[in-house]
N, C-alpha and C positions, 0 to 999 in steps of 0.2 A: 504495500499499500504505499502511495506516494505522501510524504510527511503533510504537503499541502492538508491532506483529507482529515488526518488524526484529531486534530482537536476541535474540527466542525462536527467531526462523530463521538466525541465524548460530551459535546453539549448536548446532541442528541440522547445519549444515555444519561446524563444528567437528567435533562426531563422527565425521561422514563422514572428513573429513580425517585424522584418528587412526587410524581403520582401514586408510584406507589408506596411511598414514605409517611401519605397522609392518613393510611389506615392505620398505622402505628406511634400515635400521638404519645402511648404510656414510654415507650422506647427512646423516644427524642426527648422527652421528658427526665428520664432519668441519665439518660448518657450525655446529651447534649447539653439541655437547660442548665440542668445541675450539675454538670459531670466537666466537659470539654471548656463548655462557654466558660463556667467559672473563671476559668487558670485564663481561655483568650481574651476577656473583658481586664480581668485584672492586671495582665503584662500589659496591654495598648494603655490602659489609663495611666498606670504609673510610669513608661515612658513619658506619651506626649501628657500628662494632664497638668504639667508644672509649666509646659512652654507656655505662654501667654496669649499667645494667637494660633488660629486655625489652621492646624497642619493639614488636614481634611480638604481646604476648601483651596489650599494651594494646591494641593496632588492633584483634586478634579480643573482647576487652572492650568494646571499642565499638561494635562491630558488632555484639554482641549485643544490647547494651542498645537500637540503634537498632531494628533488627527488630521486640523485643519493642515499640517507642513506635510503629513504624510501622502492626504491626496492630493494636494498641491505637485508633490515630488513625483507622483507617478501616478499622473493622470492622463500618462501615454499606457500605462500598464494596462492588458488586456481587462476586462469588465469583469470575467468568470475570476481572475486571478486575485480582482478586488474584490472580490463578494465573499472569495475562500478566505482571504486574510481577514476580513471585519468577520468572517465568525468564527475563526480563530480568538480575536481580540475580546472578543464576546463571550466566547464557552469560558475561556481566563478568569475575567473579570465576573461573570455568572458562578463559579466555583467560589471564586474569594467569598463574594456576595452572601453565598450561603454557609460557606466553613467561618466567616469571621462573625456574623449574625445573625443570619437570614433563617435558618433551620430551626429558631425559634417561632418563627408563623404556624411549625408544626407539631407544637406544646401543647400539652392538654389544656380545654380550656380553663379561663380563671374561673367562670358559675361552677363548673366541676369542683378544682380542689377546694374555694370557700362555701359550695353545696350553698349556691343562690340561686332561686328561679329565675330564669326570663321572663316568663310569661306576666303580663300585668294589665287591671283593668280600667277605663276609665277613670274608676273613682278612684282608683289607687292613687293614678297620674294625678289629679287635681289635688287629692289629702294631702301628698309629700309635696307638692308644688307651695302649696297653703302655709304648711312647714317651715321647708325653704324661702318664703316670702318674709315670714318671722321673723327668721334668722339673719336673715342678710340685711332686715331692718335695722336689725341691733347691732350690725356688726358697722353698717355705714352710719348709725349715729355713733355708735361710740368713739370713732375716729373723728367727725366732724364735730359732731354738737347740733350738727342743724340738717333736718331731712330735705333740705331743699339743697344740698352742695354737694355738687359729685366728690367722690374720694382722690385725692391729690396722692401718689407715692412719693414720699420724701427720699426713699432707699436711691442708691446709685446702682446700676445693675452690677456691678462687680458684686456691691453688699449682699444683694440679692443670690445671686449665686451663694454664696458662704450662708445665709441663711434659711435657705432651702435644707443645709443637713439636719436643722432643726425638728423640721417635719418626720421626714425619714427615720431619723433617730427616734423619736416618739411613736410613730408604724410598726417599724419593726419591733419594738417591746410586745407590742400585742399580735404581729404578721410578719416572723421570721424572715419569711420568701419577698420582704420587700428591704430585707437590708441592703442599702449602697455603701459603700465604702471606697477609698480611691478617686475621689472626685475630677470630670475631665469635663466642666462647665465652660463653652466659650461665647463671645461674640460672633455672628459668624462674618466673614470679610464682603462677603455675596449678601449681605441686607437685601439691598437696594433690589437687585433682581429678584430677592427671594420675595420683598414685597409685590410687585409686579407679577411674580406667580401667584398670589393670593396665599404664601405660609407666613406662620410664624414662628417657624422652626424646622432644624429636622436631626435629627439622628444619622451619624456618619457612618457607616455599616463598616467600613475599612478600617478606620482609625479610632470608632467607639468614641468617640467628640459629640455632645451632646453640643449643638448649633442653636444658639439664637437669635432671633432676628432683630438687631440693636433699635432701630424705626418704631417698636410697637410703641401704643399708649401704653402710660406706666403701670398703669392697675390694675392690666390683662397680665403682664410681665411674668410676675410669680408663678402664676397656673400652666405657662408657657413653660419655662426651667421645670417645674415638677411633674409635667406631663412626658417632656424628653430625657428626663431621668429615670423614667419607667422604663420607657424603650432599652435605657444602657444597660439595667438589672434584665434584660431578658425576655423581655415582652413586646409584641412584633404588631399585638390586636391593636386597634385605634382605642376601641370603644373601653379596651383594657386599661389603655395609658392613663384615657382618661381619666378611668375612675380612680387609681390607683395617683394620680396628681392630685384629682379631687380631697384623696383622702388625706394626702401628703400635705397639704394646701389647710386643709381645718386642723389639723392636728399641732400645725406649729404655733407655738405660742405670739407670734407677731399677729398684729390683726390684718395690716396690708395681705398676709400671705390669707388669710381665711378670705377675706374680702372676694380675694381674686378668685378663689376656687370656687364661691357661692355664688358670686355674680356673675359666674360662669356655667356652671349646672342651671342657676334662677331663665338664665336665656334660654338653655337648651330646652328645659322642660317649658318655658310659656311659646315658644315655636311650637312643640308637640301639640299642646293646646290649641293654638291658635288655628293647627292646619286641622283640625278636627272641628273643635266648636268655638266660634266667634264670640257667642255672647259670653261663654265661658272665660275668655281671652281676657274682655273686657272687664266683666267683674273683677276678673283676679288682678289685672294690670293698676287699679285703681287702687291696689292697696300695698304696692310697693313705695316706697319713700321717691318723691322726685331725683333726689340726687343719684340714685341708681339709676334710673331713666334717662339722665343727663349722661351718665360713663359709656353708657350705650351709644347717644347720639354722637359722643367722643369718637367712640370704634367706628360708628358707621361712616362719619364724615373723613377717617384715615385714610378705612377702603375704597371710600369713592375716590378721593384721589387719584389710586391707582389699577383702578379699575377698565382694563381696557379686554383685547382681545386676548393677551397672551395670558392671562389668568385665566379665561373661561378654556384656552385650549392647554392649558398645565392642567386644571384642573379631572379635566375629560382621558387627558393620560391616567393623571394619578389615580382614578376613577378603576380604570384597566388596570391599573399596576396595581392597587387592594385587590380588586377580585381576581385577578391570578395568583395571589400568594393566598390564599385560607382564609378572604374575608369579602363572603358573598355579595354583600351590602355598597360592597365598593364605596365610596366619599360619604355616605350617609350612615357609614358605618359607627363616624366621629360617635354622632347622636345616640346611636346607640348603650353609650355607657348609662342612659337616663336608666335601661331596664334595670342595669346592678345598683344605681340607687337607690330606685324604689324600692326593690327586693330587700336589698342590706340592712336600708334605715328602717323597712315597714315596723320595726317594733323597738326601735330605738330612737334616740337624741340625735340631733346631728350635730355630732364634738368628735 
């Protein structure tokens, strides 16, 4: 067999292997997520965590430049050879992507590990949302002393990175599976492109750095950091990371972290209610402190500045990416953490 066919063939083998692997989540959980990945992630974050800038962003930048250079340099190359070379590159990247992090997409779902139901009724959603409104109002007023004032987070972004550890430490006392060690949390060097793409942050699977968009409205910044940290400890599902990030936020002693988590969850819950029952949505909306609604307007105004065809294209791409990685709801899976929240807090206080 010619060498140029080896890596493309390996790509096909990987795809078939992953289709089979999806039937063995317990094996992935035991040997990868709680085994090999623990060592891989610890090594990556130990080596790169103290570097003050995003190594992963630089690697991405160099890779993009090199690919453009390669295609320009080999523009006269036979198109079939270009395809085989491209498939070889994709094959290697695909292997590293899964080996270094993405096998976590195939682990046991969190609702099974924590014995949380997934189904809920409209009444359950409304009851939880009412509880959430009370709690969010309470924290907003504790910060501002005025129901009409929006929350302005006084912390610097670097201090927020450090403060996130308190929430995870507290959370790990109750659930050791959420233990977070060896921090590697950074502001993305590609924050402006991320904003145009409509993303608040991402985990670099090759370097295990939690990348956060440093242009985000500050009231929501802590929640995004907590979400990306959940990816770092081995959770691939966006709904699970929203849920873990929420709990790490509300368990943080800092009120601004609590508010960031609560206001984010409330927005998702109100959106779900609005999609089903406009009358109920309007009834609940008047119970929310005006200052919280001001923060929502702040966020909407921010994203509207960057609302172009670019974010729609990337969201469509990301939707397909999630669906191909065990998240059948695609980009809607972000809101599925409401299922986990409602059932987890059904007989508990939000704290």
